[in-house]
N, C-alpha and C positions, 0 to 999 in steps of 0.2 A: 407699578407702572408698566404698561405694555411697551413693546418695542416700538410700535407705531407712535405712541405718545412720546417716547424717548426721542425718536427721530424728529418729531414735531418740535420738541423743546430745543434740540440742537439747531434746527432750522431758524426758529424764532430768535435764539441767542445769537446766532451768526449774523442775522439781519440787524438785530439791535446793536451789535458791535460795529457793523458797517455804518449805521446811523451815527453812532458815537464818534467813530473815526472821521466821519464827514464833518461833524461839528467841532472837533478838536482844533483849538486855535493853533495856527502855525505862524512862524515869522513871515513877514510880507514877502521876503525873498523866496521862500519855499512854497508859498501858497499856490502858484501856478503848477507846481509839481504834484499837487495832491491827486492821488488816483481816485477814480470814481468807484469807491468802495462798494456802494450799493449795487452798481451794475456788475461788478466782479462777483459778488455773492450771488446775485441772481443768475449770472452765467453758470456758476458752479451747480446751483441747485436745479436749474433747468436741465443741464447736461447730465449730471450724475445722479441726482436725487429724484428726478422725474417730477419734481414740484415746480410750481410757478410756470405752468404751461398754458395759462389762460390770460388773455390780454387784459381782462378786467383787474386781475391781480396786479399787473404792472402798472395800470393806471392808478389804482388805489395807493400803491407804494410810492409812486411818483408824486401824487397829490400830497401825501404825507411828507415827503421830502421837500416839496415846494413850501409847505407850511413851516417846516423846521428851519429851512435855510432862508426864508423870507424872499424867495425868488418869485418871479411871475407865476401866478397860479396856472398850472397846466404845462409849464415848460419841461420839468423833469418827467411829468406824466407822459407827454408826447414822446419824448426821447426813449423812455422805458417801454412804451407800447411798441414803438418801431423796433427797438432792440429785441424784444420778446417775439415779435412777429418773425423777424429774420432768423432769430435763433430756433424758433419752432420749425420754420420752413426747412432749415438745413441741419437740424438737430441730429438726425440719423447719420449724416456724413461726419459732422464735426466731432461727435462722440468717439468715433473710431479712427480719427486722424492720428498720425504720430504726433508726439508732443510739440515738435517745432511747427507743424502745420496747424495744430490747434491754437498755438500762440499767435500765429499769423491771423487766423480767423478772429481771435479775440481782439487783436489789434485793429482789424478792419471794422469790427462792430463798435469798438470804443471810438475810433475816428469817425465813424458814421454818426455816432451820438454827438460828437463835437460839431459836426456839420449842422446838424439839427439845431443845436444850441446857438450856433453862430447865426443861423437863419432867424431864429426867434429874437436874438439881440439886434440884428439889422432891422427887423420889423418894428422893434421898439424905438428905433431911431438912435440907439446908443452907439458910441464909438466901437470900431472893430477891436476885438481883443488883441493884446500884444502877441507876438510870435511865441513867447514862452507858454502861453495858454494851451498851445497844441502839444506840449511835452507831456501833459498828464496821461494821455493814452499810452505813450511809450513807457512811462513809469508803471502804469497799470499792467502792461504786458510783461514787464520785468518782475513784478510781484506775482503775477498769475500762477506760475508753476509752484511757488511756495505756498500760496493760499490754497491751491488745488490739493497739494500734498497734506497740508494741515487739516483741511476739512475732510479729506478722504480718510486720514488716519483717525480722526475723531469719530467718523461714521463706522469705521471698521472696529474700533475699540468698543463702541456702543453695541455693535452686533455681537461681538465675542462675549461681552458681559451679560447679555440678555438672551443668549441662545441655550 
């Protein structure tokens, strides 16, 4: 298997794990703290892997996530398209930020996604989410450095084994 195919399999595996972690049942108390795993994986692969740089990819991943989670069709798709647009727009800068600034950018992107989701919730006429719903981006940014290091180590290991 070529290095490119190996990289593709790592990308697909990490995205599949993000979907699995999204569907993993959590106690009701912890549910609002669930990080947006799919967005975090997309952030990594866009920034470091140069993958997922087209809005159509974000839209398709979002629609698939909408179908998996039973949410309003297009809700995650809209959020991920906006996230990818902003990420692509500022990718060159964010990639070379020091880790604390990169984490701040990730936090801003995750909060922006929450704003979009709250807008969709409001358009549906549903009740405003509880304050704890806004904690997920904070948890996501706390996980970000570890996820980044894990995926980076896997990519590096794959390169060493196939060079």
